[in-house]
N, C-alpha and C positions, 0 to 999 in steps of 0.2 A: 458651857464655861470657856471650852476651847475655842468653841465658834465664834464666840465676840473677840477672844483677845488674835483670832487670826484677821477678822474684819479689821478689828483697830491697827493690825500690824500693816496689814494691805495699806491702809490710810497713812502708813508713816510713821505711828506710834511704836518707839525703839521700845520703851518698858514692854509696852503688848509682847514684842518678839521677844524681847530678853527672859521674859516669864515661858514662853512658847519653847525656846531653846533649852533654859534652864529643866524644862519637865521632860523633855526629850534626850539631854545629852548623855545620860547613860544608858538608856536601850542604843543609842546608835552607836556609842562606844562599843557595845558589847556586840553588836552585830558588824561594825568593821572588823572587831580584834576575830571574828569565828571566819569571817571572809579571807583577812590579810594575814591573821596568826603573829601579830607583832602588837606589843602596845602603843610604841612610838607609832607607825603606821597606823594603826584605828585612830592615834590622837591626830595625826595627822588628815585623814578622811574626814572625819567630824569635823574639825575645823574647815575645811575645804568646802566641805557640805554645807555647815551653817553659814559661811561666807556666801558663797552661791544665793541661798535659801533668801538671806538680808539684800542682797543686790537683784533679787528676781523676784521678790515678794509680789509683788502687782500682778507675777504672771499666776498667782492662786485664783482659779475661778470660781471653784467650789470650797470654801471652807472646810466642811465636813471630809473633804480628799485630802487635808494638810498634810497628814501624817504619812499617807501613802506617797506624795510629792515629795516629802523629805526621805522618805526610804529610797526612793529613785534617786536623788540627788547624790545619797550617800553611797550607794551600789556603783554609781557611775564613778564617782571619787574613788572608789575603791578598785577598781578598774584600772584608772588613771595610775594610780599608785603603784600597782602590781606590775602595769606594764614596766614604770621606772625604775622599781627596783626587785627584781628578777635575782634573788638570793637566797643562799641557805644560812639558816641563822640557830642556834643552840634553841632547844628544846625545852620548856621549861614545866613541869605539871605542876600544878598546885593542888593539894589536898586540901578540900575547907573541912571537912569534919566527917572522917569514915565513922561509920554508924557499927561496922564490924566487927565485933572484939578479938577475934582469932587473928593472928598473925599471918598463917598464911592463907587466911580467906584476904585481908589487905595486899596482901603479895598477888593474889591474882585478880584484885581488881584492879591495881594498878597496873598489872601485864597489860587486862583488855582495855585498859583506857591509853594506855602508852601503844597499842595494836592499830588502835583507833586513829589515835593522834597522827603516827607515821601516815597509817594509809589517805587522813583527810588531805595531810601535805602534798600528797601523793597528784591531789587533783588539781584541776586548774580553776584560777580564781572564779572563774563564771560558772562552773561544775561545783564549787563552794558556794557561791552567791545563792546558787537557785535551791541548794540543800537547806542553806540558812534560811533563807525568805520562808520554804516550804514548813521546815520541821521547827526551828527558834522562832521566826516571830509567827509560826503557827496561821499563814494570809491564807484566804481559800485561792485555791488556783487562779482566777479570775483578777483577783487586787495582786498577787503575785507576780503573775505577768505585767500585771502595769506599774509596777514596781519596777519590773527590770526592762520594762517598755520593749516587751515582744509579745507576739498574738498566745492566746490559751493553748492552742494546740502545740504552739513551739515550746513553749512552758512545759506541756504534759511531756513530750518528747524527750526534752534537757533534763529535766527532773530521772526520767527513765534511764538516761545515759549515765547520769551522774550517780544514779544510785547503783547501777550494773558496775561503774569505775569502782565506785567506793567497795565494794563486795570481792571485785577482782582485786583490788588493793589489799585487801585483809587479808582473801586466801594467801596473796601472794606472799604477803608478809608471814602470814603461817607458813608456808611450806620454808621460809629462809629459817624462819625462827628453828624449826625440826632439824632440818640440813645443820644448822651451825652445833644443837644439840649433840646430831649425833655422831659427829665431827670431832667432839671433844671427849664422848664417852669412849 
């Protein structure tokens, strides 16, 4: 079904492209938010990538690879936006439905989530993108590398460095938290 829509869209069918875009917009927004950490910036990146997709839809040579091509456009839009908007923003963490009944358990879950959020924000957009395409989109290494337009070996080394940077940021945040607790006590 999607293959047929892609073929029709490459032929200039607006309705086919609209269907493709409507089917991908939520996934694209979530991916962009994970990289940019801002709803407004994510919406801008999605809009920019979908506009680029429509303008260059004829460049799609393999209809089965449309999603990978669209992911690549999105990641590059996120990179451009991140370069334009290097700023700090208020962090808001939404808790969907905690399944943990204990108040203390909920506090622990939120503290851990907050710690990972702070650590993730310390990473560069490129490091976040590598982690997002690997862990959130769950792309195999070859597809993830293609989405980021880098070699598979480069992807693997960037993933390794991004994971190490994330681990270091979590550990640094833990040391800071412990030092604050000790100074209060």
